[in-house]
C-alpha positions in Angstrom: 0.1 0.1 0.4 2.9 2.7 0.9 4.4 1.7 -2.4 1.2 2.4 -4.5 0.9 5.9 -2.6 4.7 6.6 -3.2 4.1 6.4 -6.5 0.8 8.0 -7.2 2.3 11.7 -7.5 -1.1 13.7 -6.6 -0.5 12.9 -3.4 1.8 15.5 -1.4 5.5 13.7 -1.2 7.7 14.8 1.4 11.6 14.0 1.4 13.2 11.0 2.7 14.0 10.8 6.6 17.7 10.3 5.8 17.3 13.8 3.8 17.3 15.4 7.7 21.3 14.7 7.4 21.7 16.4 4.2 19.5 19.5 5.2 21.5 19.7 8.5 24.8 19.7 6.1 23.5 22.2 3.9 22.8 24.5 6.5 26.3 24.0 8.2 28.4 24.9 5.3 25.7 27.9 5.2 27.0 28.5 8.5 30.6 28.3 7.7 30.0 30.8 4.8 28.6 33.2 6.9 30.7 33.2 9.5 34.2 32.0 8.9 35.3 35.5 8.8 34.0 35.8 12.4 36.1 32.5 13.6 39.3 33.8 12.2 39.0 36.8 14.1 38.2 35.1 17.4 41.1 32.6 16.7 43.6 35.1 16.3 42.2 37.6 18.8 43.3 39.2 22.0 43.4 36.4 24.5 42.4 39.1 27.5 39.6 41.0 25.4 35.9 40.1 25.9 33.2 39.6 23.2 30.9 42.6 22.5 27.3 42.3 22.1 27.8 42.6 18.1 29.8 39.4 18.2 27.5 38.0 20.6 24.4 38.7 17.8 26.7 37.2 15.2 27.2 33.8 17.2 23.5 33.5 16.9 23.4 33.3 12.9 24.2 29.3 13.3 21.3 28.7 15.1 19.1 30.6 13.1 20.2 29.3 9.8 19.6 25.6 11.3 16.2 26.4 12.9 15.4 27.8 9.3 16.3 24.5 7.8 14.5 22.3 9.8 11.5 24.3 9.3 11.8 24.2 5.9 12.1 20.3 5.7 9.0 19.7 7.7 6.8 21.9 5.4 8.4 20.9 2.1 5.8 18.9 -0.3 5.9 18.2 -3.8 3.0 16.6 -6.1 1.0 16.6 -9.3 -2.3 18.9 -9.9 -4.0 19.1 -12.8 -1.2 18.8 -15.1 1.2 20.9 -13.0 4.0 20.3 -10.6 3.4 22.1 -7.4 5.9 22.5 -4.7 5.1 23.9 -1.4 7.9 25.3 1.1 7.9 27.3 4.0 6.2 27.8 7.4 6.4 31.7 8.7 7.3 32.7 4.5 5.4 30.4 2.1 6.3 29.9 -0.7 4.6 27.8 -3.8 6.1 27.1 -7.1 3.9 25.9 -9.9 5.3 24.8 -12.9 3.2 23.1 -16.1 4.1 19.9 -17.3 4.5 20.9 -21.2 6.7 23.4 -20.1 9.6 21.2 -18.6 12.4 21.1 -20.4 14.9 18.8 -18.5 15.4 16.9 -15.2 18.4 16.1 -13.6 19.5 14.1 -10.8 22.6 15.1 -8.7 24.2 13.2 -6.0 27.3 14.8 -4.0 29.3 12.2 -1.2 26.5 12.6 1.2 23.5 12.1 -1.1 25.7 8.8 -2.1 25.7 7.6 1.6 22.7 8.2 2.4 21.1 6.8 -1.2 18.7 10.0 -1.3 19.3 12.5 -4.6 18.4 15.9 -5.4 16.1 16.6 -8.5 16.5 19.7 -10.7 14.1 20.9 -12.9 14.6 23.4 -16.0 11.8 24.9 -18.2 12.2 26.2 -21.9 13.2 29.5 -22.1 14.7 29.7 -18.6 18.5 30.6 -17.4 18.2 28.8 -14.0 16.8 26.0 -12.3 13.2 26.6 -11.9 12.8 24.4 -8.9 15.1 22.1 -6.9 13.5 18.6 -5.1 16.5 17.8 -2.5 17.1 15.0 -0.3 14.6 12.3 -1.7 15.3 8.6 -2.0 17.2 7.8 -5.5 14.6 5.1 -6.3 11.5 7.9 -6.0 13.7 10.7 -7.7 14.5 8.2 -10.7 10.8 7.3 -11.1 9.3 11.3 -10.8 12.4 12.0 -13.0 10.9 9.4 -15.9 7.2 10.9 -15.4 8.2 14.4 -15.9 10.2 14.0 -18.9 7.8 11.1 -20.4 4.2 12.6 -19.5 3.3 9.2 -17.6 -0.1 9.7 -17.3 -0.6 9.3 -21.1 1.4 6.7 -21.3 -0.4 3.4 -21.1 0.7 1.2 -18.1 1.3 -2.0 -20.2 3.8 0.1 -22.6 5.7 2.0 -19.4 8.1 -0.4 -18.3 9.0 -1.3 -21.8 9.9 1.8 -22.4 11.6 3.1 -19.3 13.6 -0.4 -18.8 15.2 -1.0 -22.3 18.6 0.7 -22.3 21.9 -0.4 -24.6 25.3 0.6 -23.2 26.9 2.5 -25.5 30.6 4.1 -24.3 32.0 3.9 -20.8 35.2 5.5 -19.8 38.2 3.5 -18.2 41.1 4.9 -15.7 43.3 4.9 -18.7 40.8 6.9 -20.8 40.7 9.4 -17.6 44.3 10.0 -17.5 44.8 10.5 -21.2 41.7 13.3 -21.3 43.4 14.8 -18.1 46.8 14.9 -19.3 45.7 16.7 -23.0 42.9 18.8 -21.4 43.9 22.5 -21.8 46.1 23.2 -18.8 46.4 26.9 -19.3 42.7 27.0 -18.3 43.6 25.6 -14.8 46.4 27.5 -14.5 44.3 30.7 -14.7 42.2 28.7 -12.0 44.8 28.2 -9.4 45.9 31.6 -9.9 42.4 33.3 -9.4 41.6 31.2 -6.4 45.8 32.2 -5.1 44.3 36.1 -5.7 41.2 35.8 -4.1 42.9 33.9 -1.1 45.1 36.7 -0.7 42.3 39.3 -1.2 40.0 37.3 2.0 43.2 37.6 4.3 44.4 41.3 3.3 40.8 42.0 4.6 40.8 40.2 7.5 44.3 41.0 8.7 45.1 44.1 6.9 48.7 45.1 5.5 50.2 42.4 7.5 49.4 39.5 4.9 51.3 41.8 1.8 54.4 42.6 4.4 54.8 39.3 4.7 54.5 38.2 1.3 56.8 40.8 0.1 59.5 40.1 2.5 59.6 36.2 1.7 59.6 37.5 -2.2 62.6 39.8 -1.5 64.3 37.1 0.6 64.1 34.3 -2.2 65.4 36.6 -4.6 64.8 36.0 -8.4 67.1 34.2 -10.6 66.9 32.0 -13.8 67.2 29.0 -11.6 64.0 30.1 -9.5 62.1 31.7 -12.4 62.5 27.9 -13.8 61.6 26.4 -11.2 58.2 28.4 -10.7 57.2 27.6 -14.4 58.0 24.3 -13.4 56.0 23.9 -10.5 53.0 26.4 -12.2 53.4 23.9 -14.7 53.0 20.6 -12.6 50.1 21.8 -10.8 47.9 22.6 -13.6 48.5 19.2 -15.2 47.3 18.2 -11.7 44.5 20.5 -11.4 43.0 19.4 -14.8 43.6 15.6 -14.2 41.9 16.1 -11.0 38.9 18.2 -12.9 39.0 15.5 -15.0 38.5 12.1 -12.7 36.0 14.1 -10.6 33.6 15.1 -13.9 33.9 11.9 -16.0 34.6 9.2 -13.0 31.8 6.3 -13.4 30.9 8.0 -16.6 28.2 5.9 -19.3 26.2 6.3 -22.0 23.2 4.4 -22.7 20.6 4.4 -25.9 17.0 4.4 -24.5 13.9 4.6 -26.1 13.6 8.4 -25.5 17.3 9.4 -25.4 20.7 9.0 -24.5 20.9 8.8 -20.8 24.0 9.9 -19.4 25.8 9.1 -15.6 29.0 10.6 -14.9 30.9 12.5 -11.8 32.7 10.6 -8.7 32.0 13.2 -6.1 28.7 15.1 -7.7 27.2 11.9 -9.5 24.7 13.4 -12.3 22.3 11.6 -14.7 21.2 13.9 -17.7 18.4 12.5 -20.4 19.1 13.9 -24.0 16.0 13.4 -25.7 16.5 12.8 -29.1 13.3 15.1 -30.4 15.2 17.8 -28.5 18.7 17.3 -30.5 19.2 20.1 -33.0 22.2 19.1 -34.1 25.6 17.0 -32.8 29.4 18.8 -33.1 32.4 17.2 -31.5 36.1 19.2 -31.2 39.5 18.3 -30.0 42.7 19.8 -29.6 46.3 19.1 -31.7 47.2 16.3 -28.8 43.6 15.0 -28.4 43.4 14.5 -32.2 46.8 12.7 -32.2 45.7 10.0 -29.5 42.0 9.7 -30.4 40.2 11.8 -28.0 37.0 14.1 -28.8 34.8 16.2 -26.9 31.2 16.1 -28.4 28.3 18.4 -27.4 24.6 17.8 -28.2 22.9 20.9 -28.9 19.5 21.0 -27.7 16.4 23.4 -28.9 16.6 26.0 -26.1 17.5 29.8 -26.3 20.7 30.9 -25.7 21.3 31.4 -22.2 19.2 27.7 -21.3 22.1 26.3 -23.8 25.2 27.7 -21.9 23.2 26.3 -18.8 22.4 23.0 -20.0 25.3 22.1 -22.1 25.8 18.2 -22.5 29.5 17.5 -23.2 31.2 14.0 -23.4 34.3 12.5 -24.0 34.9 10.1 -26.6 38.1 7.6 -27.0 37.5 6.7 -30.6 35.9 8.4 -33.5 33.6 4.8 -34.3 31.5 5.8 -31.6 30.4 9.2 -33.2 28.5 6.7 -35.7 26.9 5.2 -32.8 26.0 8.2 -30.9 24.4 9.9 -34.7 22.2 6.8 -35.6 19.4 7.2 -33.6 19.7 11.1 -34.1 19.5 11.2 -37.8 18.7 7.4 -39.2 19.3 9.3 -42.6 22.8 9.7 -42.2 24.4 7.5 -45.0 28.3 7.0 -45.5 28.5 10.1 -48.5 27.6 12.4 -45.4 31.1 11.3 -43.7 33.6 12.3 -47.0 34.9 15.0 -46.6 34.8 18.1 -48.7 37.1 21.1 -49.9 36.6 24.5 -51.1 37.0 24.9 -55.1 40.6 25.8 -55.7 39.0 28.9 -57.8 37.0 30.6 -54.9 39.9 32.3 -53.2 41.0 33.5 -56.4 37.5 34.8 -57.0 37.3 36.4 -53.8 40.6 38.1 -54.6 39.5 39.4 -57.3 35.9 40.3 -56.1 37.0 42.2 -53.2 41.0 42.5 -53.0 41.3 43.7 -56.2 39.0 46.8 -55.8 40.4 47.7 -52.8 44.2 47.4 -54.0 43.0 49.8 -56.5 41.7 52.2 -54.4 44.5 51.9 -51.5 46.6 52.4 -54.6 45.2 55.7 -55.5 45.2 57.4 -52.0 49.0 56.5 -51.8 49.5 58.1 -55.2 47.8 61.4 -54.1 49.5 61.2 -50.7 53.0 59.5 -51.4 53.7 60.4 -55.2 55.5 57.7 -56.3 55.5 55.3 -53.2 51.6 54.2 -54.4 53.4 51.1 -56.0 54.1 50.0 -52.3 50.3 50.4 -51.1 49.4 48.5 -54.0 51.8 45.7 -53.2 
C-alpha cells in the first residue's frame, strides 16, 4: 500500500527521512560561509579581550540558519495537480511554485558524497527559456527521484500502463570510460585554463586574508619574495611548479567530472551518468537535439580523443546552462551517437569536402583587387612615387 501511494504523484510527497542529514549538512555549510571571517578573528584575537554585543549577535546566526533549515524540511511538499507540478515550502514565509508539465525542458539527478552515502538525490527541474533552474527537490530517495524524473520527462500519465516498463527499462550501453581514458583526457586537457583557475584562487585567498588581517599579509608576502630573490633558476623552478600544478588540477577536474561515466541509449534518448563526488544523470531526448558537434585540440587528435556536445532546442541562456558534453575515446563512437539522432545519415555524409580552388582567387578579384586599386590611388595622392608599395 505504501508503494502505491509513493508513486501516486497526486498525493503530496515529502523528503526522505535520511534527507534530514542532508539538510543539516547544507545548513552547516551555510553557517561556515556566513561566519568564517568571525571565526578567524576570534582565533587570532587578544586573549584578554571579551566578546562584545555585536559578536554575540553574529554567533546566533548559526542557530537561526539551522532552525530555518529544519522548518523548511518539515514543511516541504511536492505533488502533481491538474497537469502542474506544485512545490510548497516554508512556514512563516510560505512559497508555492507551480510549473506546467508541458513546459518542463529537462530534469537532472545529482548526488554528492552525502547523497550517495544516504542513498538520496537532488532533482533539478529546468523549463524552456529559463536561464536558471526553476525548482529543486532535494533529499528524496534515489528510487523516487528516478521514477519522478521519468514521469516528468515522458508525461507518464499519457503512456498506457502495459507500455511503461518496456519504454523505461530498455537501455543499450554505448560508451564507458576506463581509468586509462580518464588520465589521457586529463593529461591532454587545456592546462592554461587550469593555470588561471589556480591563479584566481590564489588571488582571491590573498584578498580575503588582506581584508581580515590588513596590510600585514602583504608585507609578509613581500618580505618572503625579496628573501628568495630572483634568478634564472628560481624562475624556471616556478614555471615547472606552476606547470605541474596546472596538470594536476586538470587531471583532478577530469577525474571528478567523468569518473563512472557511462552513456546508454534508451527509447527516448541518451542517458548519461557521470561524476565521482557529485554524481549527475542527464537524459538527452532525441526530439530535442538540433545538431551534434565534436572537437579536439592537436594533442587529443593525435591520440584519438574528442569532446562531443549535444545542441538542444533552447535559447542561448538555457544552452549555456544545460550544455551536455561527453568525452569520446574513439571516433567510431560518433557514428553510434548519430544513428538514432539522424538515421538518414549515409556513408557519403562522412566524406571529406574541400572548397573549390577557384573560390579564393574569385574572392581576391571581387573584393581584394578593387580595394587594392583604391588604396593605391590614395597612396598616389599622398605619397606620389610610393603608391606602388600600397598596391602590393
